[in-house]
N, C-alpha and C positions, 0 to 999 in steps of 0.2 A: 590461459597459458601465459607464463611469465615472459618478459621481454628478452631475457637471456636465452630461454628455450626457443623463442621465435628466431633470434639471431643465429643460434646454432643450427636450427632446421634450414635456414636460408643458406648458411655456409656449406652444409652437407649437400644440399641440392646443387649448389654451384660446383662443388668438387666432382660430383657425379656427371655433370654436364659439360665440364671444361674440355677444351681442345687438348688432345694428347700429342706429344711429340714422339715421332717414330725414331727413337735414338737408343734402342736397347739391343745389346749384343745377345743377351740371353733372356728368355721369358720363362716364368714358372707359374703354372696354373694349379690351383689346389682348391678342393672343397673342404672347408673347415666346419666341423659339427660342434656347436656349443650347446651345453645342457643348461636349461633355465628351470629353476625350481618354481613350480606353480603351486596353487592351493591344494589341488588334488593329486597332481603327478608332475614328474619331470618332463618338460617339453624340449625337444631338440630343435635348434635353430641352425639352418644351413647357410653358410656364407661362401659364395663363390669368390675367389681371390685371384688376382694376378699381380705378381711381383716382377721386377725387371732389374737387370744389371746393365748399366750403360757401358759404352766402349771405354770410359775412363775408370771403370770398376766401381762406380757408385751403385749401391743397392737402394731400390725404391719400391714402395707399395704404390702400384699404379692405380688400381681401383678395386672395389669389392661390391658385391650385390647380395642382399638377403634374398634367398630363394626358397621355394617350397621343396625342391628336390635337386639332385645332381643329374637329372635326365638330360638327354641330348637337346631337347627343346629349351630347357633352362640355360644350359651352357651356350647353345647356339645364339640365343637372344643376347646374352651377355657379350659373347665374342663379336657378334655383328655390331653391337653398340660401340665397343672398343675400336673396331675397324673403321666405322663411320666417323668416329671422333678423331681419327688420325693414326691409330696404332695399326699400321698396315704390315709391319714385319719385314720391310724391305731389306734392312741390314741385319736382321736377326739370324744368328747361326744355329741356334738350338732352342727348342721348347722342351721343358721338363714338366712331366705331369705325375699325378698320383696313380694313374693307370685305370681310372674308372671308364667304363664303356661309354657313358653319355658324353664325357669330355673328349674321349678319343674320337668318337664319331663326329662331334661338332667341329673339332679341329680339322678333320678331313674336308669339311665344307668351307670353313672360313679361312684357314691357313694351311692349305694342302701341300704347299711346296717347302715348308720349313721342316727340317729334320726334327724328329722327336725322340726322346728317351724317357724311360720310366725312372722316377726318383729312387735313388739307392735306399733311402730311409724307408720308403713305402715297400720297395721290393724286399728288403731285409725283413720287415715286419710280416709280409706275406709268407715268406719262407718260415720264419719262426713260429707262426701260427700253426704250422703243420708238424712241428717238432715237439717231442716230449719235453715237458718243463725241465726235467733233470738234465737234458742235453742242450738246452738253448744257449748257454754261454759258450760252450765248445763249438757248436755249429755256427754261432754268430761270428766268432773269431775266424773260422775257416772261410765262411762266406765273404766276409769283408776283406780278408786277405786275398781271396781270389779276384775280387774287384781291383784291389790295389796292384796286383801283379799283371793285370791285363794291359798289354801295350798296344795291341791292335784290336780291331772289332771282330774277333772270332770267338764269341762266347761258347760255341759248341765244344771247343777244345777244353773248356773249363768244366763243363757239365759232368762229364764222366769222372774225373778225379774228385770233384766236389761230392758227387753222389756216393762214390766208393768210400770217401773219408768219413762220411757221417753215418754210414752203415744202416742200422735198423732204427735210427732216430725218427725218421719220417713216419707220421701217423696217417695212414690212408692215402687215397689218391691226391695228388698235388698239382696245381697249375701255378707256376711262378712267372 
């Protein structure tokens, strides 16, 4: 192994072990799937990521972990490590997630008192996956517009008008 690779490995290990400051107003958790071409097939690599926005508005990649899956156990281990290193979430106002069950369940265990919301980009993609291709642009504009007009936290008022406006564009049963 080259000296450069050894130094990089040491630096990465230090990054993942460093003490974390609990100074984030917002936290974003996401499982990122990267595809890596292998000799015989494409392999998927899952990276659990946490980003933060400080009270000063600075965006930061806090940490990441190469994982086997996005299961509750994988997320819970990652979250517990973050918590033990100092990311306690004391001043955090909101956690935004991709909506996966494993992450949602792990957050209930490690950060149960911090309010959560589902990421608009992920929510929009979930809706568009259920819509006929020909109607996706129209539905996307309506869906995003309904988010932008929301002043208070009463989404049920928006569901009826949204559903009526997209008519028969939805394909089969849907859970958004």
